N, CA and C atoms as a LAMMPS dump frame, in Angstrom:
ITEM: TIMESTEP
0
ITEM: NUMBER OF ATOMS
621
ITEM: BOX BOUNDS ff ff ff
-5.0000000000000000e+02 5.0000000000000000e+02
-5.0000000000000000e+02 5.0000000000000000e+02
-5.0000000000000000e+02 5.0000000000000000e+02
ITEM: ATOMS id mol type element x y z
1 1 1 N 81.775 -17.611 96.906
2 1 2 C 80.546 -16.896 96.547
3 1 3 C 79.869 -16.388 97.808
4 2 1 N 79.494 -15.134 97.861
5 2 2 C 78.89 -14.557 99.047
6 2 3 C 77.431 -14.967 99.179
7 3 1 N 76.911 -14.825 100.428
8 3 2 C 75.503 -15.14 100.664
9 3 3 C 74.6 -14.232 99.846
10 4 1 N 75.034 -12.958 99.7
11 4 2 C 74.248 -12.017 98.902
12 4 3 C 74.168 -12.447 97.442
13 5 1 N 75.287 -12.953 96.905
14 5 2 C 75.294 -13.423 95.516
15 5 3 C 74.399 -14.633 95.353
16 6 1 N 74.465 -15.571 96.311
17 6 2 C 73.625 -16.755 96.247
18 6 3 C 72.152 -16.372 96.263
19 7 1 N 71.797 -15.412 97.128
20 7 2 C 70.415 -14.951 97.186
21 7 3 C 70.005 -14.305 95.869
22 8 1 N 70.889 -13.522 95.283
23 8 2 C 70.574 -12.873 94.011
24 8 3 C 70.358 -13.901 92.902
25 9 1 N 71.202 -14.936 92.873
26 9 2 C 71.046 -15.976 91.861
27 9 3 C 69.74 -16.733 92.065
28 10 1 N 69.399 -17.01 93.326
29 10 2 C 68.143 -17.698 93.618
30 10 3 C 66.958 -16.828 93.196
31 11 1 N 67.073 -15.519 93.385
32 11 2 C 66.004 -14.611 92.965
33 11 3 C 65.848 -14.616 91.447
34 12 1 N 66.954 -14.724 90.723
35 12 2 C 66.879 -14.785 89.258
36 12 3 C 66.132 -16.04 88.81
37 13 1 N 66.384 -17.164 89.483
38 13 2 C 65.69 -18.407 89.141
39 13 3 C 64.208 -18.294 89.465
40 14 1 N 63.887 -17.786 90.66
41 14 2 C 62.484 -17.628 91.039
42 14 3 C 61.765 -16.654 90.11
43 15 1 N 62.465 -15.622 89.677
44 15 2 C 61.865 -14.655 88.769
45 15 3 C 61.42 -15.32 87.47
46 16 1 N 62.271 -16.196 86.922
47 16 2 C 61.931 -16.87 85.671
48 16 3 C 60.801 -17.874 85.821
49 17 1 N 60.747 -18.532 86.979
50 17 2 C 59.727 -19.562 87.188
51 17 3 C 58.385 -18.95 87.57
52 18 1 N 58.412 -17.904 88.401
53 18 2 C 57.179 -17.362 88.951
54 18 3 C 56.827 -15.985 88.393
55 19 1 N 57.606 -14.975 88.734
56 19 2 C 57.24 -13.594 88.437
57 19 3 C 57.162 -13.31 86.945
58 20 1 N 58.091 -13.876 86.145
59 20 2 C 58.09 -13.633 84.704
60 20 3 C 57.983 -14.942 83.929
61 21 1 N 57.15 -15.838 84.409
62 21 2 C 56.961 -17.108 83.705
63 21 3 C 56.54 -16.848 82.261
64 22 1 N 57.262 -17.447 81.333
65 22 2 C 57.074 -17.159 79.903
66 22 3 C 55.639 -17.347 79.453
67 23 1 N 55.013 -18.42 79.877
68 23 2 C 53.66 -18.747 79.406
69 23 3 C 52.588 -18.195 80.336
70 24 1 N 52.696 -18.496 81.633
71 24 2 C 51.623 -18.149 82.553
72 24 3 C 51.559 -16.661 82.908
73 25 1 N 52.706 -15.96 82.874
74 25 2 C 52.705 -14.537 83.225
75 25 3 C 52.843 -13.625 82.003
76 26 1 N 53.747 -13.975 81.07
77 26 2 C 54.003 -13.121 79.92
78 26 3 C 53.184 -13.513 78.691
79 27 1 N 52.589 -14.712 78.722
80 27 2 C 51.773 -15.207 77.6
81 27 3 C 52.541 -15.201 76.282
82 28 1 N 53.814 -15.629 76.335
83 28 2 C 54.636 -15.746 75.135
84 28 3 C 54.794 -17.22 74.767
85 29 1 N 55.16 -17.488 73.503
86 29 2 C 55.439 -18.849 73.02
87 29 3 C 54.273 -19.788 73.28
88 30 1 N 53.056 -19.309 73.035
89 30 2 C 51.877 -20.134 73.271
90 30 3 C 51.674 -21.205 72.208
91 31 1 N 52.273 -21.017 71.019
92 31 2 C 52.118 -22.008 69.952
93 31 3 C 52.597 -23.395 70.392
94 32 1 N 53.844 -23.547 70.88
95 32 2 C 54.255 -24.875 71.347
96 32 3 C 53.498 -25.314 72.589
97 33 1 N 53.059 -24.353 73.411
98 33 2 C 52.305 -24.707 74.608
99 33 3 C 50.993 -25.399 74.251
100 34 1 N 50.455 -25.073 73.086
101 34 2 C 49.233 -25.718 72.609
102 34 3 C 49.56 -26.986 71.825
103 35 1 N 50.586 -26.914 70.99
104 35 2 C 50.845 -27.974 70.011
105 35 3 C 51.489 -29.227 70.598
106 36 1 N 52.417 -29.074 71.535
107 36 2 C 53.204 -30.241 71.965
108 36 3 C 52.792 -30.793 73.32
109 37 1 N 51.803 -30.185 73.966
110 37 2 C 51.471 -30.607 75.33
111 37 3 C 50.349 -31.629 75.395
112 38 1 N 50.117 -32.337 74.302
113 38 2 C 49.111 -33.398 74.348
114 38 3 C 49.632 -34.622 75.098
115 39 1 N 50.949 -34.667 75.351
116 39 2 C 51.525 -35.743 76.164
117 39 3 C 52.64 -35.17 77.024
118 40 1 N 52.812 -35.739 78.207
119 40 2 C 53.845 -35.275 79.129
120 40 3 C 55.238 -35.484 78.55
121 41 1 N 55.415 -36.572 77.816
122 41 2 C 56.719 -36.864 77.222
123 41 3 C 57.142 -35.76 76.261
124 42 1 N 56.247 -35.394 75.356
125 42 2 C 56.57 -34.346 74.39
126 42 3 C 56.765 -32.991 75.072
127 43 1 N 55.89 -32.681 76.025
128 43 2 C 56.004 -31.411 76.734
129 43 3 C 57.301 -31.3 77.506
130 44 1 N 57.716 -32.401 78.149
131 44 2 C 58.956 -32.379 78.931
132 44 3 C 60.167 -32.16 78.033
133 45 1 N 60.252 -32.889 76.936
134 45 2 C 61.42 -32.757 76.067
135 45 3 C 61.458 -31.398 75.372
136 46 1 N 60.292 -30.852 75.025
137 46 2 C 60.263 -29.514 74.44
138 46 3 C 60.753 -28.495 75.462
139 47 1 N 60.283 -28.628 76.688
140 47 2 C 60.717 -27.724 77.74
141 47 3 C 62.2 -27.845 78.027
142 48 1 N 62.707 -29.081 78.055
143 48 2 C 64.132 -29.296 78.3
144 48 3 C 64.976 -28.679 77.189
145 49 1 N 64.493 -28.764 75.947
146 49 2 C 65.216 -28.161 74.827
147 49 3 C 65.295 -26.645 74.994
148 50 1 N 64.212 -26.031 75.449
149 50 2 C 64.204 -24.585 75.65
150 50 3 C 65.133 -24.189 76.793
151 51 1 N 65.179 -24.993 77.867
152 51 2 C 66.109 -24.716 78.966
153 51 3 C 67.546 -24.686 78.441
154 52 1 N 67.906 -25.692 77.654
155 52 2 C 69.256 -25.774 77.101
156 52 3 C 69.573 -24.563 76.228
157 53 1 N 68.669 -24.244 75.305
158 53 2 C 68.91 -23.129 74.391
159 53 3 C 68.979 -21.81 75.146
160 54 1 N 68.049 -21.61 76.084
161 54 2 C 68.027 -20.346 76.827
162 54 3 C 69.318 -20.133 77.607
163 55 1 N 69.795 -21.168 78.289
164 55 2 C 71.022 -21.057 79.08
165 55 3 C 72.229 -20.803 78.179
166 56 1 N 72.346 -21.571 77.099
167 56 2 C 73.507 -21.442 76.235
168 56 3 C 73.522 -20.108 75.489
169 57 1 N 72.353 -19.632 75.08
170 57 2 C 72.28 -18.328 74.413
171 57 3 C 72.692 -17.219 75.384
172 58 1 N 72.177 -17.265 76.607
173 58 2 C 72.55 -16.253 77.597
174 58 3 C 74.052 -16.246 77.852
175 59 1 N 74.628 -17.446 78.01
176 59 2 C 76.067 -17.529 78.259
177 59 3 C 76.873 -17.005 77.073
178 60 1 N 76.467 -17.376 75.871
179 60 2 C 77.194 -16.958 74.67
180 60 3 C 77.126 -15.451 74.471
181 61 1 N 75.925 -14.897 74.603
182 61 2 C 75.753 -13.449 74.422
183 61 3 C 76.518 -12.691 75.503
184 62 1 N 76.467 -13.174 76.742
185 62 2 C 77.206 -12.526 77.821
186 62 3 C 78.707 -12.53 77.555
187 63 1 N 79.214 -13.665 77.084
188 63 2 C 80.651 -13.773 76.804
189 63 3 C 81.077 -12.878 75.651
190 64 1 N 80.167 -12.631 74.695
191 64 2 C 80.506 -11.853 73.507
192 64 3 C 80.11 -10.383 73.608
193 65 1 N 79.477 -9.994 74.71
194 65 2 C 78.81 -8.695 74.762
195 65 3 C 79.74 -7.519 74.474
196 66 1 N 80.995 -7.608 74.851
197 66 2 C 81.922 -6.488 74.649
198 66 3 C 82.395 -6.371 73.201
199 67 1 N 82.13 -7.413 72.4
200 67 2 C 82.631 -7.44 71.024
201 67 3 C 81.521 -7.255 69.991
202 68 1 N 80.283 -7.103 70.446
203 68 2 C 79.147 -6.974 69.537
204 68 3 C 78.808 -5.491 69.356
205 69 1 N 78.847 -5.034 68.133
206 69 2 C 78.5 -3.635 67.861
207 69 3 C 76.991 -3.454 68.079
208 70 1 N 76.582 -2.398 68.764
209 70 2 C 75.157 -2.197 69.066
210 70 3 C 74.249 -2.208 67.842
211 71 1 N 74.746 -1.74 66.697
212 71 2 C 73.894 -1.65 65.508
213 71 3 C 73.563 -3.013 64.903
214 72 1 N 74.388 -3.998 65.173
215 72 2 C 74.131 -5.314 64.581
216 72 3 C 73.849 -6.364 65.663
217 73 1 N 73.506 -5.911 66.86
218 73 2 C 73.35 -6.854 67.971
219 73 3 C 72.202 -7.848 67.747
220 74 1 N 71.069 -7.372 67.205
221 74 2 C 69.927 -8.27 67.035
222 74 3 C 70.205 -9.382 66.018
223 75 1 N 70.781 -9.069 64.836
224 75 2 C 71.15 -10.162 63.925
225 75 3 C 72.151 -11.136 64.552
226 76 1 N 73.097 -10.611 65.34
227 76 2 C 74.058 -11.489 66.005
228 76 3 C 73.35 -12.388 67.005
229 77 1 N 72.424 -11.812 67.772
230 77 2 C 71.675 -12.617 68.742
231 77 3 C 70.899 -13.723 68.033
232 78 1 N 70.294 -13.404 66.906
233 78 2 C 69.526 -14.414 66.162
234 78 3 C 70.433 -15.526 65.644
235 79 1 N 71.648 -15.167 65.202
236 79 2 C 72.597 -16.19 64.759
237 79 3 C 73.001 -17.1 65.91
238 80 1 N 73.203 -16.51 67.078
239 80 2 C 73.552 -17.314 68.26
240 80 3 C 72.412 -18.266 68.6
241 81 1 N 71.189 -17.746 68.623
242 81 2 C 70.028 -18.595 68.919
243 81 3 C 69.906 -19.713 67.89
244 82 1 N 70.062 -19.379 66.618
245 82 2 C 69.955 -20.385 65.547
246 82 3 C 70.998 -21.478 65.718
247 83 1 N 72.218 -21.076 66.103
248 83 2 C 73.279 -22.067 66.291
249 83 3 C 72.953 -23.057 67.384
250 84 1 N 72.473 -22.572 68.529
251 84 2 C 72.16 -23.485 69.641
252 84 3 C 70.897 -24.293 69.38
253 85 1 N 69.939 -23.726 68.646
254 85 2 C 68.757 -24.508 68.261
255 85 3 C 69.163 -25.644 67.333
256 86 1 N 70.104 -25.388 66.433
257 86 2 C 70.599 -26.442 65.54
258 86 3 C 71.246 -27.573 66.344
259 87 1 N 72.011 -27.205 67.368
260 87 2 C 72.648 -28.216 68.218
261 87 3 C 71.597 -29.094 68.893
262 88 1 N 70.611 -28.484 69.538
263 88 2 C 69.605 -29.269 70.246
264 88 3 C 68.732 -30.044 69.264
265 89 1 N 68.513 -29.492 68.087
266 89 2 C 67.743 -30.183 67.046
267 89 3 C 68.433 -31.475 66.622
268 90 1 N 69.747 -31.403 66.398
269 90 2 C 70.508 -32.589 65.998
270 90 3 C 70.6 -33.608 67.137
271 91 1 N 70.755 -33.122 68.365
272 91 2 C 70.836 -34.028 69.516
273 91 3 C 69.541 -34.799 69.707
274 92 1 N 68.419 -34.112 69.598
275 92 2 C 67.136 -34.797 69.775
276 92 3 C 66.867 -35.772 68.642
277 93 1 N 67.236 -35.397 67.432
278 93 2 C 67.06 -36.295 66.285
279 93 3 C 67.882 -37.566 66.465
280 94 1 N 69.053 -37.425 67.096
281 94 2 C 69.941 -38.578 67.274
282 94 3 C 69.546 -39.463 68.453
283 95 1 N 69.124 -38.843 69.57
284 95 2 C 68.951 -39.61 70.806
285 95 3 C 67.494 -39.881 71.191
286 96 1 N 66.557 -39.058 70.757
287 96 2 C 65.136 -39.328 71.031
288 96 3 C 64.334 -39.148 69.738
289 97 1 N 64.599 -40.002 68.735
290 97 2 C 63.956 -39.818 67.428
291 97 3 C 62.436 -39.921 67.467
292 98 1 N 61.887 -40.712 68.396
293 98 2 C 60.436 -40.837 68.484
294 98 3 C 59.793 -39.515 68.918
295 99 1 N 60.412 -38.849 69.88
296 99 2 C 59.92 -37.546 70.313
297 99 3 C 60.166 -36.506 69.223
298 100 1 N 61.343 -36.561 68.601
299 100 2 C 61.688 -35.595 67.572
300 100 3 C 60.715 -35.669 66.396
301 101 1 N 60.233 -36.881 66.085
302 101 2 C 59.294 -37.037 64.98
303 101 3 C 58.003 -36.259 65.225
304 102 1 N 57.65 -36.07 66.498
305 102 2 C 56.411 -35.376 66.83
306 102 3 C 56.609 -33.882 67.09
307 103 1 N 57.754 -33.505 67.668
308 103 2 C 57.939 -32.106 68.065
309 103 3 C 59.065 -31.408 67.314
310 104 1 N 59.666 -32.097 66.33
311 104 2 C 60.822 -31.535 65.628
312 104 3 C 60.564 -30.172 65.019
313 105 1 N 59.388 -29.972 64.43
314 105 2 C 59.061 -28.681 63.82
315 105 3 C 59.088 -27.573 64.866
316 106 1 N 58.579 -27.872 66.051
317 106 2 C 58.502 -26.849 67.096
318 106 3 C 59.856 -26.601 67.742
319 107 1 N 60.728 -27.595 67.718
320 107 2 C 62.106 -27.383 68.172
321 107 3 C 62.764 -26.335 67.291
322 108 1 N 62.566 -26.441 65.995
323 108 2 C 63.161 -25.476 65.068
324 108 3 C 62.568 -24.08 65.252
325 109 1 N 61.323 -24.003 65.703
326 109 2 C 60.684 -22.705 65.902
327 109 3 C 61.185 -21.99 67.157
328 110 1 N 62 -22.664 67.967
329 110 2 C 62.585 -22.002 69.137
330 110 3 C 63.378 -20.771 68.698
331 111 1 N 63.896 -20.815 67.476
332 111 2 C 64.645 -19.667 66.93
333 111 3 C 63.819 -18.383 67.022
334 112 1 N 62.513 -18.515 66.858
335 112 2 C 61.646 -17.333 66.821
336 112 3 C 61.017 -16.999 68.162
337 113 1 N 61.423 -17.678 69.231
338 113 2 C 60.826 -17.417 70.544
339 113 3 C 61.224 -16.018 71.025
340 114 1 N 60.247 -15.175 71.232
341 114 2 C 60.518 -13.81 71.676
342 114 3 C 61.179 -13.792 73.051
343 115 1 N 60.843 -14.76 73.893
344 115 2 C 61.386 -14.783 75.25
345 115 3 C 62.9 -14.958 75.251
346 116 1 N 63.424 -15.784 74.36
347 116 2 C 64.865 -16.034 74.324
348 116 3 C 65.602 -14.811 73.798
349 117 1 N 65.096 -14.215 72.727
350 117 2 C 65.713 -12.998 72.19
351 117 3 C 65.637 -11.862 73.205
352 118 1 N 64.512 -11.773 73.906
353 118 2 C 64.335 -10.697 74.878
354 118 3 C 65.33 -10.799 76.023
355 119 1 N 65.597 -12.018 76.51
356 119 2 C 66.549 -12.159 77.614
357 119 3 C 67.975 -11.872 77.143
358 120 1 N 68.271 -12.224 75.903
359 120 2 C 69.588 -11.911 75.354
360 120 3 C 69.787 -10.394 75.278
361 121 1 N 68.736 -9.696 74.84
362 121 2 C 68.81 -8.247 74.683
363 121 3 C 68.759 -7.518 76.021
364 122 1 N 67.845 -7.923 76.893
365 122 2 C 67.595 -7.174 78.125
366 122 3 C 68.544 -7.542 79.258
367 123 1 N 69.04 -8.783 79.261
368 123 2 C 69.824 -9.217 80.419
369 123 3 C 71.234 -9.657 80.061
370 124 1 N 71.347 -10.69 79.225
371 124 2 C 72.666 -11.29 78.966
372 124 3 C 73.648 -10.296 78.345
373 125 1 N 73.153 -9.404 77.493
374 125 2 C 74.04 -8.445 76.841
375 125 3 C 74.524 -7.348 77.786
376 126 1 N 73.976 -7.332 79
377 126 2 C 74.335 -6.281 79.962
378 126 3 C 74.955 -6.83 81.248
379 127 1 N 75.067 -8.154 81.356
380 127 2 C 75.543 -8.756 82.599
381 127 3 C 76.632 -9.792 82.344
382 128 1 N 77.343 -10.133 83.409
383 128 2 C 78.435 -11.104 83.31
384 128 3 C 77.891 -12.532 83.219
385 129 1 N 78.805 -13.496 83.127
386 129 2 C 78.411 -14.878 82.853
387 129 3 C 77.528 -15.492 83.935
388 130 1 N 77.909 -15.344 85.202
389 130 2 C 77.169 -16.024 86.272
390 130 3 C 75.71 -15.563 86.37
391 131 1 N 75.441 -14.247 86.449
392 131 2 C 74.031 -13.829 86.466
393 131 3 C 73.276 -14.251 85.206
394 132 1 N 73.939 -14.194 84.064
395 132 2 C 73.286 -14.586 82.805
396 132 3 C 72.932 -16.059 82.81
397 133 1 N 73.813 -16.884 83.387
398 133 2 C 73.537 -18.312 83.509
399 133 3 C 72.272 -18.55 84.32
400 134 1 N 72.174 -17.91 85.482
401 134 2 C 71.032 -18.15 86.362
402 134 3 C 69.756 -17.512 85.819
403 135 1 N 69.887 -16.396 85.12
404 135 2 C 68.717 -15.815 84.475
405 135 3 C 68.176 -16.751 83.397
406 136 1 N 69.08 -17.274 82.566
407 136 2 C 68.654 -18.211 81.527
408 136 3 C 68.065 -19.476 82.116
409 137 1 N 68.677 -19.969 83.206
410 137 2 C 68.165 -21.177 83.858
411 137 3 C 66.772 -20.937 84.421
412 138 1 N 66.572 -19.79 85.054
413 138 2 C 65.261 -19.488 85.611
414 138 3 C 64.182 -19.37 84.55
415 139 1 N 64.479 -18.647 83.469
416 139 2 C 63.494 -18.484 82.397
417 139 3 C 63.197 -19.817 81.713
418 140 1 N 64.254 -20.624 81.5
419 140 2 C 64.053 -21.925 80.879
420 140 3 C 63.248 -22.859 81.756
421 141 1 N 63.558 -22.886 83.052
422 141 2 C 62.819 -23.743 83.972
423 141 3 C 61.368 -23.298 84.105
424 142 1 N 61.139 -21.987 84.011
425 142 2 C 59.766 -21.502 84.039
426 142 3 C 58.966 -22.021 82.854
427 143 1 N 59.596 -22.026 81.678
428 143 2 C 58.938 -22.559 80.477
429 143 3 C 58.695 -24.06 80.625
430 144 1 N 59.712 -24.784 81.12
431 144 2 C 59.576 -26.225 81.332
432 144 3 C 58.466 -26.513 82.332
433 145 1 N 58.429 -25.771 83.43
434 145 2 C 57.394 -25.948 84.456
435 145 3 C 56.002 -25.771 83.858
436 146 1 N 55.826 -24.723 83.051
437 146 2 C 54.521 -24.464 82.442
438 146 3 C 54.12 -25.593 81.5
439 147 1 N 55.052 -26.047 80.656
440 147 2 C 54.732 -27.114 79.711
441 147 3 C 54.405 -28.418 80.423
442 148 1 N 55.126 -28.719 81.502
443 148 2 C 54.84 -29.95 82.257
444 148 3 C 53.447 -29.873 82.891
445 149 1 N 53.107 -28.732 83.473
446 149 2 C 51.776 -28.577 84.077
447 149 3 C 50.67 -28.742 83.045
448 150 1 N 50.831 -28.089 81.896
449 150 2 C 49.818 -28.169 80.84
450 150 3 C 49.723 -29.594 80.306
451 151 1 N 50.878 -30.25 80.125
452 151 2 C 50.899 -31.614 79.596
453 151 3 C 50.208 -32.588 80.534
454 152 1 N 50.485 -32.482 81.828
455 152 2 C 49.843 -33.367 82.808
456 152 3 C 48.33 -33.162 82.783
457 153 1 N 47.915 -31.909 82.779
458 153 2 C 46.481 -31.593 82.773
459 153 3 C 45.797 -32.182 81.546
460 154 1 N 46.397 -31.998 80.367
461 154 2 C 45.759 -32.443 79.129
462 154 3 C 45.821 -33.957 78.95
463 155 1 N 46.992 -34.543 79.213
464 155 2 C 47.11 -35.991 78.995
465 155 3 C 46.309 -36.78 80.028
466 156 1 N 46.342 -36.324 81.274
467 156 2 C 45.64 -37.06 82.326
468 156 3 C 44.128 -36.991 82.142
469 157 1 N 43.607 -35.787 81.905
470 157 2 C 42.159 -35.646 81.777
471 157 3 C 41.655 -35.939 80.367
472 158 1 N 42.497 -35.764 79.366
473 158 2 C 42.07 -35.994 77.987
474 158 3 C 42.248 -37.412 77.507
475 159 1 N 43.337 -38.069 77.979
476 159 2 C 43.625 -39.432 77.546
477 159 3 C 43.54 -40.451 78.673
478 160 1 N 43.476 -39.974 79.911
479 160 2 C 43.494 -40.895 81.039
480 160 3 C 44.837 -41.575 81.191
481 161 1 N 45.921 -40.881 80.822
482 161 2 C 47.255 -41.477 80.84
483 161 3 C 48.27 -40.437 81.286
484 162 1 N 49.48 -40.907 81.619
485 162 2 C 50.621 -40.042 81.912
486 162 3 C 51.868 -40.696 81.344
487 163 1 N 52.637 -39.929 80.597
488 163 2 C 53.855 -40.412 79.938
489 163 3 C 53.574 -41.639 79.067
490 164 1 N 52.342 -41.688 78.535
491 164 2 C 51.969 -42.781 77.643
492 164 3 C 51.383 -43.994 78.328
493 165 1 N 51.366 -44.018 79.66
494 165 2 C 50.829 -45.16 80.402
495 165 3 C 49.383 -44.886 80.792
496 166 1 N 48.473 -45.746 80.318
497 166 2 C 47.047 -45.559 80.582
498 166 3 C 46.74 -45.772 82.066
499 167 1 N 45.973 -44.824 82.621
500 167 2 C 45.573 -44.914 84.027
501 167 3 C 44.078 -45.156 84.181
502 168 1 N 43.269 -44.543 83.305
503 168 2 C 41.828 -44.747 83.337
504 168 3 C 41.26 -44.302 81.999
505 169 1 N 39.97 -44.577 81.773
506 169 2 C 39.334 -44.186 80.521
507 169 3 C 39.24 -42.676 80.412
508 170 1 N 39.471 -42.16 79.2
509 170 2 C 39.504 -40.713 78.993
510 170 3 C 38.153 -40.053 79.237
511 171 1 N 37.056 -40.727 78.83
512 171 2 C 35.736 -40.164 79.033
513 171 3 C 35.474 -38.959 78.142
514 172 1 N 34.577 -38.069 78.595
515 172 2 C 34.148 -36.945 77.742
516 172 3 C 35.166 -35.812 77.62
517 173 1 N 36.288 -35.872 78.353
518 173 2 C 37.265 -34.792 78.304
519 173 3 C 38.313 -34.996 77.212
520 174 1 N 38.019 -35.864 76.258
521 174 2 C 38.921 -36.101 75.142
522 174 3 C 39.212 -34.812 74.378
523 175 1 N 38.321 -33.823 74.481
524 175 2 C 38.518 -32.54 73.799
525 175 3 C 39.814 -31.86 74.239
526 176 1 N 40.32 -32.19 75.426
527 176 2 C 41.52 -31.526 75.927
528 176 3 C 42.759 -31.825 75.09
529 177 1 N 42.764 -32.921 74.34
530 177 2 C 43.934 -33.23 73.516
531 177 3 C 43.801 -32.627 72.113
532 178 1 N 42.69 -31.959 71.842
533 178 2 C 42.502 -31.267 70.572
534 178 3 C 42.98 -29.818 70.711
535 179 1 N 43.283 -29.15 69.589
536 179 2 C 43.776 -27.758 69.674
537 179 3 C 42.873 -26.838 70.481
538 180 1 N 41.551 -26.94 70.266
539 180 2 C 40.624 -26.087 71.014
540 180 3 C 40.745 -26.356 72.51
541 181 1 N 40.878 -27.63 72.86
542 181 2 C 41.041 -27.988 74.262
543 181 3 C 42.355 -27.499 74.824
544 182 1 N 43.371 -27.372 73.95
545 182 2 C 44.657 -26.855 74.391
546 182 3 C 44.542 -25.411 74.867
547 183 1 N 43.822 -24.582 74.101
548 183 2 C 43.591 -23.199 74.523
549 183 3 C 42.81 -23.159 75.833
550 184 1 N 41.845 -24.039 75.951
551 184 2 C 41.03 -24.112 77.167
552 184 3 C 41.908 -24.473 78.364
553 185 1 N 42.777 -25.476 78.192
554 185 2 C 43.659 -25.914 79.277
555 185 3 C 44.642 -24.825 79.685
556 186 1 N 45.253 -24.177 78.689
557 186 2 C 46.206 -23.107 78.988
558 186 3 C 45.511 -21.968 79.724
559 187 1 N 44.293 -21.622 79.303
560 187 2 C 43.556 -20.553 79.966
561 187 3 C 43.253 -20.871 81.419
562 188 1 N 42.807 -22.101 81.673
563 188 2 C 42.496 -22.51 83.048
564 188 3 C 43.743 -22.471 83.922
565 189 1 N 44.835 -23.054 83.435
566 189 2 C 46.057 -23.128 84.237
567 189 3 C 46.697 -21.743 84.397
568 190 1 N 46.595 -20.904 83.385
569 190 2 C 47.122 -19.547 83.496
570 190 3 C 46.363 -18.778 84.587
571 191 1 N 45.038 -18.905 84.585
572 191 2 C 44.227 -18.236 85.604
573 191 3 C 44.551 -18.771 86.994
574 192 1 N 44.696 -20.087 87.117
575 192 2 C 45.016 -20.695 88.402
576 192 3 C 46.386 -20.249 88.897
577 193 1 N 47.38 -20.259 88.007
578 193 2 C 48.736 -19.851 88.372
579 193 3 C 48.75 -18.404 88.866
580 194 1 N 48.088 -17.522 88.144
581 194 2 C 48.082 -16.113 88.52
582 194 3 C 47.308 -15.869 89.807
583 195 1 N 46.248 -16.635 90.037
584 195 2 C 45.513 -16.522 91.303
585 195 3 C 46.379 -16.972 92.473
586 196 1 N 47.062 -18.107 92.311
587 196 2 C 47.93 -18.604 93.371
588 196 3 C 49.1 -17.651 93.618
589 197 1 N 49.655 -17.09 92.546
590 197 2 C 50.776 -16.164 92.707
591 197 3 C 50.328 -14.887 93.408
592 198 1 N 49.16 -14.387 93.031
593 198 2 C 48.649 -13.175 93.666
594 198 3 C 48.329 -13.416 95.142
595 199 1 N 47.88 -14.629 95.454
596 199 2 C 47.479 -14.928 96.834
597 199 3 C 48.66 -15.267 97.732
598 200 1 N 49.633 -16.048 97.179
599 200 2 C 50.723 -16.54 98.021
600 200 3 C 52.106 -16.049 97.597
601 201 1 N 52.281 -15.795 96.303
602 201 2 C 53.624 -15.493 95.807
603 201 3 C 54.151 -14.134 96.167
604 202 1 N 53.281 -13.213 96.493
605 202 2 C 53.722 -11.845 96.802
606 202 3 C 53.797 -11.572 98.3
607 203 1 N 53.514 -12.564 99.13
608 203 2 C 53.519 -12.336 100.58
609 203 3 C 54.896 -11.961 101.094
610 204 1 N 55.917 -12.705 100.585
611 204 2 C 57.271 -12.42 101.011
612 204 3 C 57.728 -11.042 100.575
613 205 1 N 57.304 -10.606 99.384
614 205 2 C 57.691 -9.296 98.884
615 205 3 C 57.016 -8.183 99.686
616 206 1 N 55.748 -8.429 100.082
617 206 2 C 55.019 -7.424 100.845
618 206 3 C 55.654 -7.209 102.214
619 207 1 N 56.178 -8.325 102.766
620 207 2 C 56.813 -8.202 104.072
621 207 3 C 58.134 -7.492 103.964
């Protein structure tokens, strides 16, 4: 693998985490960002499920791209997404049933995530396996990163705990674990992320 290829793959990962972060930059898939981030455990597993689905969908669509007729590409993409969501749904039900009991509905809703369909249409269907892998990994990790940040913010300040372990009394910020507080938390972190990206993330590009 050439140095240029390695740099390109690294740029694809950074693009998904920073420049086109699903939640903080594109404001997509906000429903699970509000619903499952009341605890770090739930947020992490939801994010990990999206990483798996995003990578596998990109790889599958890339591998099949020459055999998919353009007129039926979107239904085919949805079938591919549904298949991989079913796989991760069954895996979580089998191996982390306690988490699945709380986030199972939202795992199934991954089928409708615009970000996954968009990457299949815009990138994986036009590129080979390796770039599609790293694009899917970057977009998935960006979603996971956002959910972990939101979960830490809400669980720590709303419950005084992390990963279910109590650290201090929740106090008056208990509202953060309620739906209204979820919107408040996402708004604060989205503003902070975009401010930091505007201040520091574009310096290398400007140079």
